[in-house]
C-alpha positions as a Python dict, from the first residue, in 0.01 Angstrom:
ca = {
    (1, 'M'): (0, 0, 0),
    (2, 'P'): (129, 346, -82),
    (3, 'Y'): (173, 648, 142),
    (4, 'Y'): (2, 973, 49),
    (5, 'I'): (75, 1329, 150),
    (6, 'Y'): (-224, 1562, 155),
    (7, 'K'): (-294, 1924, 227),
    (8, 'K'): (-590, 1937, 466),
    (9, 'H'): (-794, 2256, 431),
    (10, 'P'): (-1071, 2368, 668),
    (11, 'G'): (-1401, 2190, 610),
    (12, 'K'): (-1253, 1846, 532),
    (13, 'N'): (-1120, 1942, 190),
    (14, 'F'): (-807, 1753, 85),
    (15, 'D'): (-555, 1810, -196),
    (16, 'L'): (-316, 1530, -289),
    (17, 'V'): (44, 1650, -284),
    (18, 'E'): (237, 1332, -360),
    (19, 'E'): (231, 951, -345),
    (20, 'F'): (516, 729, -221),
    (21, 'A'): (572, 355, -234),
    (22, 'A'): (782, 351, 86),
    (23, 'Y'): (749, 519, 425),
    (24, 'R'): (1097, 674, 463),
    (25, 'P'): (1084, 893, 149),
    (26, 'A'): (729, 999, 242),
    (27, 'R'): (843, 1089, 595),
    (28, 'E'): (1140, 1288, 466),
    (29, 'E'): (921, 1479, 221),
    (30, 'I'): (652, 1566, 475),
    (31, 'R'): (918, 1688, 718),
    (32, 'R'): (1065, 1908, 445),
    (33, 'L'): (720, 2042, 350),
    (34, 'R'): (628, 2114, 714),
    (35, 'A'): (956, 2299, 765),
    (36, 'E'): (873, 2521, 466),
    (37, 'L'): (508, 2571, 567),
    (38, 'P'): (428, 2944, 589),
    (39, 'A'): (303, 3067, 925),
    (40, 'D'): (-17, 3201, 766),
    (41, 'A'): (-101, 2879, 577),
    (42, 'D'): (-470, 2787, 589),
    (43, 'Y'): (-395, 2414, 569),
    (44, 'T'): (-206, 2139, 749),
    (45, 'L'): (-9, 1853, 598),
    (46, 'R'): (-103, 1492, 660),
    (47, 'I'): (59, 1160, 568),
    (48, 'I'): (-158, 851, 542),
    (49, 'H'): (-110, 486, 449),
    (50, 'A'): (-401, 356, 239),
    (51, 'R'): (-486, 129, -56),
    (52, 'N'): (-584, 421, -279),
    (53, 'T'): (-670, 790, -272),
    (54, 'D'): (-1040, 726, -208),
    (55, 'E'): (-963, 521, 102),
    (56, 'A'): (-709, 783, 218),
    (57, 'V'): (-962, 1066, 199),
    (58, 'G'): (-1225, 849, 366),
    (59, 'L'): (-995, 768, 656),
    (60, 'M'): (-897, 1132, 704),
    (61, 'S'): (-1263, 1241, 692),
    (62, 'E'): (-1378, 1006, 968),
    (63, 'T'): (-1471, 1165, 1296),
    (64, 'R'): (-1300, 974, 1572),
    (65, 'E'): (-1410, 982, 1933),
    (66, 'P'): (-1148, 1102, 2182),
    (67, 'R'): (-985, 841, 2404),
    (68, 'P'): (-1130, 827, 2755),
    (69, 'L'): (-911, 991, 3019),
    (70, 'G'): (-695, 744, 3205),
    (71, 'E'): (-694, 479, 2934),
    (72, 'D'): (-344, 341, 2889),
    (73, 'A'): (-367, 157, 2558),
}
């Protein structure tokens, strides 16, 4: 499964930046992009491991419940 880097805009809008076959190059690229991110940017950068772009966007769009306080694992 590939790794995807996305720009996440307010309102659950996502723009694909790049796709990688391996984790290390994806990690290096997202670190470089985050270091160059302007302070006034209206988006964040996300990396996700998914089968395809549809699954990636679906996973990032899910609303997850916060972990209960005091839960260890």
